[in-house]
N, C-alpha and C positions, 0 to 999 in steps of 0.2 A: 332493371331488376323486377321480376314479376312478383305478384302478390304472395304466392306460395313461399318463395324464398324469403321475402320480408317477414312473413309469419313465423317461419322457422327460426330466423335470427332473433325475433322478438321473444319467442318462447325460451330460446337458449339463454338470452340475457336475463329474463325473469327468473329462470331456474338458478342461475349463478348468483343473483342477488338474494333470492329467498332461501337457498340451501344453507344449512348450518353445519359447521364442523362439529364432530362428536365431543361430548363431555362425559368423562367416566369417573367412577369412584371405586376404591378397592377396600374390601373388608376381610380381615383386619389390616390396618396399615403396617403393623409390626407384630411379630409373634416370637416367643421364646419357648422352645421345647427341649426336653431331654433327648439325648442320643438314643435312637431306636424307636421313638414315638412318631406319629403321623401328624401332618398339619395341612390345612387347605386355605387358599386365598381365592376370593370371588371378585371378579371384575364386573361392574354393573354399568350399563349405559344410562346416564342421567338425562341427556338430551342430545339432539342432533338428527340430521336427515338420514332416513333409512335408505338402503341397507347399510349397517355398520359391521365391519369385519374386526374381530378381536384376536389378538395374538400375544403370547407371553414370551419374554426374552430375559436373559441375564443382563445386568447393567454393564458387565465387562465384555459383552458379546461372545462369551464362551457358550458352547452348546449346553443344553439342559442335560442334567445327569440322567442315567438310566432308571433311577427310582422316582423321577419327576413325570407325572402324567397330566395331560390336558383333557378337560371334559369335552363332550361331543360338539357343543356350540362354541368352544374356545373361551368360555367365561371363567371356568374353575380350574385352578392349578393345584394339584395335590402332590405332596411329597410323602411317600410311604417309607417307614423304617429309616428315619433321618440319620445322617452321619455328618462329620465335621465339614466335609467338602460342600455340603448343601448350604452352609452359612453364607449370608450375603444379601444383596438386594436383587429383586425381580421387578420387571416393569411390564405393565399391561399396555399394549399399543392398540388404539382404536382408530380405524381408518374408514372414511366414506368419500363420496365424490367432492365434498367441500373442504376436506383437509384431514388432519390427524391430531390426536392428543395422547399423552402418556401419563400414567399414574404409577408410583412406586410402592413396593411392599418389601419390608425388611424381615429377615429371618435370623434368629440367634440360636445357636446350639449350646445349651447350658450343661455344665458339669461341676461337680463339687470340688472344693479346693484340695490341693496337695501341698504338703509342707516339708521343708528340709532345713535342719539346723546345723550350723558349723560354729565351733567344733562339736562333734557328737559327744555325749556324756558316757559314763560319768567323768566329770572334769575335776581334777585335783589341783588346788591352788594353795599356795603358802599364805599365811596370814600377812596382810598388808600389800599383796601383789594386785595389779589391775586385772580385770576380767572383761572380755567383750564377746557377746554371743549374738550371732547373726541368724535371722530367720527368713528364709526365702519361701514365698507362697505363689502358687499359680491357681487359676480357676476362671470360670466364666459364668456369671459376671465376675469382674475382678474382686477378689475377697479383701476384706479388711483384716489387718494383722495386729495382734496385741501380745504383750508379754505379761504373764501373771505369776504371782507367788502367794500362796495361802489364800487364793480367791480374790486377791487385790490386784488391780491393773497397775503396771509399772510404767514409769516415764521412759520413753525410748526415742531414738532418732530414726526417721523413716525416709526411704526413697520410694521409687515407683512400686516395687514389689518386694522390698526388703525392710525388715524392722530390726534395729540393732540395740541390744541392751548392754550398757556399759557401767561398770563399777570401778571407780578409780583406785580404791584400796579396800580389799575385802576384810571383813571382820568375822568373828565367830557367828554373829547374828545373820550373816549373809549366806551361811551354809543352808542347803535344802534343795528342794525340787523346784525348778523353774519351768513354766509351761508356755510354749509359743502356740497361739491359737489363731487359725485363719477360718473365716466364715463368710459365706455368701448365701443367696436365697436357696441354693441347692444342697447346703450341708455345712458341716464343720469338720475341720481336721486339726490335729494338734500333735506336737512332739514335745516330750519331756526331757529335760536335761538335769541331772543331779550334780550339784556343785559341792564338793567336799573341801572344807577348809582345814588344812593340816595344822594341828596344834591348837585348834579351837574346839568349843563345845556348843551345844544348842540344838543339833539336828538328830541326836541319837534317839530321842524319845518321840520324835514327830510321827504323826500317823502315816500309814501307807495303805492305800485302798487298791484292791485288785478285783476284777470281774472274771467270772468263769468263762464267758464267751464275749469276744469283742464285736462279733456280728451274729445276728439272729434273723432267720427268715421264717415267716409264718404265713399260713393261708388264712384269708379273710374268714372271720367267724370262729376261729380256733382260740385256745387259751395259750398265753405265753408267760414264762417265768424267767426272771433274771436274778442271778445270785451275785452278791458282793461280799468280799471279806476285807477286814481292816485290821492292821496291827499297829501297836503303839502303846505308850505308857504315859498317863493313864489310858485305859481302854477307850478308843475313839467312839463317838456317837455316829451311827451310820444313817443316812437319809437318802432318798431318791428324788430326782427332779428331771424335767424334760427341757431340752434346749428350746428357748423362745416360745414355749407353750406350757400350759398347766398339764399335769398328769391326767390321763384319761379318767372319766368319771367312775367307771367300774374298775377300780384297782385296790389292792391291799399291799401293805408292807409289813413283813414280820420276820425278825431275825436276819435282816439284811437282804431278804428275798422279796423282790417286786413281782406281783402277779397281776396280769391283765387278762380279763375275761372277754371273750368274743371280740377280738380286735378287728378293726376296719382299716381301709387304706389311709384314713386321716391319722391313724396312730403311728404311722411310719415316722422315723426320726431318730435323733440321738438322745439316749437316756443317760443321766449322770448319777453316779454313786458318789456321795459326799461323805468323807470321814474327817471328823474334827475332834481335837482335844486341846488341852491348854498349851501344847507346844507347837501347834500348827494345824495345817489343813491339807487334805489330799483328795484328789478326784480320780475316778476311773470311768470309762465310757463304754457303752454298748450301743451299736447301731442296729435298729430294728427296721426290717423291710417286710411289708405286708403285701403278699401277692394276691391278685384278684382275677376272676374270670373276665373274658373280654366282653366289651359292650360294642355291638355291631350296628352299623348303618350302611345303607346302600345309596349310591349317588349316580343317577337320580333314582327315585323310588317308583316313578311312573314315566313311561316313554311311549310315544305314538310314532310309528314308522309306516312307510309304504314299501311294497315288495321291491327288493333290490337294494334297499338302504343298508347301512352298516350299524349293527347294534354294539354299543359299548356300555358296560355296567361296571362301576368301581365299588368294591366292598372295602369299607374302612372299619377298623376296630381299635378300641382303646382298652388297655389292660396290660397285664404282665407279659413280657416277651420271653421266648419267641411265640408268634401266633401264626397258625396255618389256616388257609382258606379252602373251602370246597363249595362249588356251585352245583345245584341240582334243579330239576324242573318239577314243580308241584303237580302231582297227579299223573306223571308220565314215568315210564320205566327208564328212559335215558334222555340224554341231551340231543338237540337237533344235529343233523349232519353238518360238519364244518365248524361246530362250536369249539372255541379255544379258550382255555383257562390259563392265565398268566400267574406266576408265582406270587406277585404282590396283591392278588385278590381281584384282578380285572377279568371280566368275561367278554369275549369278542366273537361275534358272528358276522362274517364278511358280507353275505347277501341274504337277508331274511326273506322268508316265504310266508304266505298267509297262515299256514299251519304252525308257524313258530310263535304265534300269539299264545300268551299264558302268563302264569306267575312263576318267577324264578327265585330260588332261595339260596342265600349265601350263609354257610355255617363257618364261624370263626372259632378256633379251638386253641387253647394253650394247656399247660400242665395242670391248671386249676380247674378248668371247666370249658364250656362253650356257650355261644349264643348265636342267634340267627336274625337275618334281615330279609325282607321280601321286596321284590321289584316287579311291578305289573307292566307287561309288554303287550302293546296292541299293534298288530299289523293289519292295515285296512286299505282297500282300494277306494278312490274318491268316487262320489256319485256321478260326476260328469263322465267318467269312463264307462260306468254302467249304462248310462243313457245312450252313449255313443255306440256301444256294442248292440244295444237293443234296436237302435235306429237302423244299423247296418243289416241286422237279421230281418227286420221288417221289410226293408227295401228288397232283399233277396227273395222273400216270400211273395211280395207283390209282383216281381218280375216273373217268377215261376207261374203264378196264377194267370198273368197276362198272356204268357206263351200258351198255356192250356186253353185260354179263351180264343186265341187266334186259331188254334187247331180246330176248335169246335165250330167256329164261323166258317172255316174252309170246308169242313165236312157238311155243314148245312147247305152251303152253296152248291156243292156237288150233288146232293140229294135233290135240290130244287131243279137243277138242269136235267137230271135224269127223269124227273116227273114231267117236265115240259116236253122232252123228246117223246116220251110215251104218249102224251096227249096229242102231239102232232101226228104220230103214226095212226092213232085211233081215229082222228078226224079224216085222214086220207082214206081209210078203209070204210068210213061210214057211208061214202057215196055209192059204194058197190054192195052194201049190205041191205038187208030188209029193215022194216020198221022195228022189228023186235031187236035187231042189232043196234038201232039208234037208241032204243030204250036202255040197252046195256051200256052204250057209250055214255049216256047221261049219268047213269049210276057210277060208272068208272070215274067220270070227271068230278062228281061230288066227293067220292072217296079220296081222290088225289088232293083236292082242296082241303079236305079235313085233315089229311096227313101233314100237309104243309103248315097249317095253323097249329097243329099239335107240336111239330118240331120247333116252330118259332117260340111257342110258349115255354117248351122245355129248355130252349137255349137261354131265354130271359131268366127263367128261374135258376139255371145253373150259374149264370153270371152273378146274380144277386147273392146266391149262397157262397160263391168264391170270394166275393168282396167281404162278406160277413165273417167267413172263416179266417181270412187274412188279418182283419182287424182284431179278432179274438186272440189269434195266436200271437200277434205283436204285443197286445196288452199283457197277456199271460207271461210271455217271455221276459218283458221288462220288469214285471213284478217279481218273478222268480230270481232274476239276476240281482236285483237290488237287495232282496231278502238274504240271498246267499252271501253277498259281500258284506252286508251289515253284520 
């Protein structure tokens, strides 16, 4: 085995020993969003030998949905306008010459609870008979389910998603309105059932609260009013509260009317009208949703490319849906030829050119308003290519000047030969001519020598000027090319 083969084997062994498999992290590891919102996961290489190739996959090996997009370098996974089918686990797979590693990310699509009660009210029961009310609730995250009466939680039996209220023998005190309530982090839902005990008394004068609107939608910054009416004897006392939060700081309650001034997104939620008298307690609910204009970002916001590369820009927006996207180029009348805008906010240019450099603007719009995000795109040729082009042109100029010099030398030799022949002929004639002719010959010889010296000096000067011109043109061309590409 020769020394070169041994060296190659040694280098290969050293590379195998020193190379490290990639280690990656994912941020965030888990995320929960409402249906229709957008979410992004970023996979980052912590350590490992370069180059490292990143790829996103579903854990069940199903193909990625059409609303799932991957960033240009494979590190960012974005799900726009999420739906229930996007829920599950995603894995980032990192691969290099030394091995591979995987890191998981989990996505949960959240929605508020839904409630169903059997049997549905009003329920008429004779005095002393048993009663069983079942409440079924669904939602994500899984909601907690309770039965209430007059604002007091009742003892029930529970299974996975059902809460059952049982009364062995009803009495007149058991008459009234029973409320099954299910709640999770996304909201609260409830169903009321009225139990009427025939032959008994006690519920006739209990309060009854009602609201004018069960759902209210408002625009951020506007004023909202909610009205509540209550019946009963004696006349019930009416108050307002908000589920799992205090009422907004800027609010007033007068005559059962709750007024909120300049609402924000944080004021969204369920508002409760409470009616109370000596015979009982009643509640009515209004769900408030505050719409807001979009908040827009571009991913990435700066990108550097070379001519021929593919440009991908993703526009993300948070706010009330639906949201539409529009890409434009700042300071230009239109977009570059071949630019393609996809519905979910992505801008794609297949093969960029030098004049595609500039600032691109994404405008996101919904029924409330709009916002914009900017992305700076730089398309640039490397300095090494500029120097290579300059060197090639310099060589071409040098070869052209060398050819001109060769032609000049050939012409000079031809003139010298012609002068030598003329001199020979003059010498031959000198033997037959007189002394005066000899003097003329001497003058002719001196003139020929002077002409030869003049031609030689001109040729040397021409050669020097040619070399100087070549160097000047080469340096000027190099500087011009570099400045234009920069």
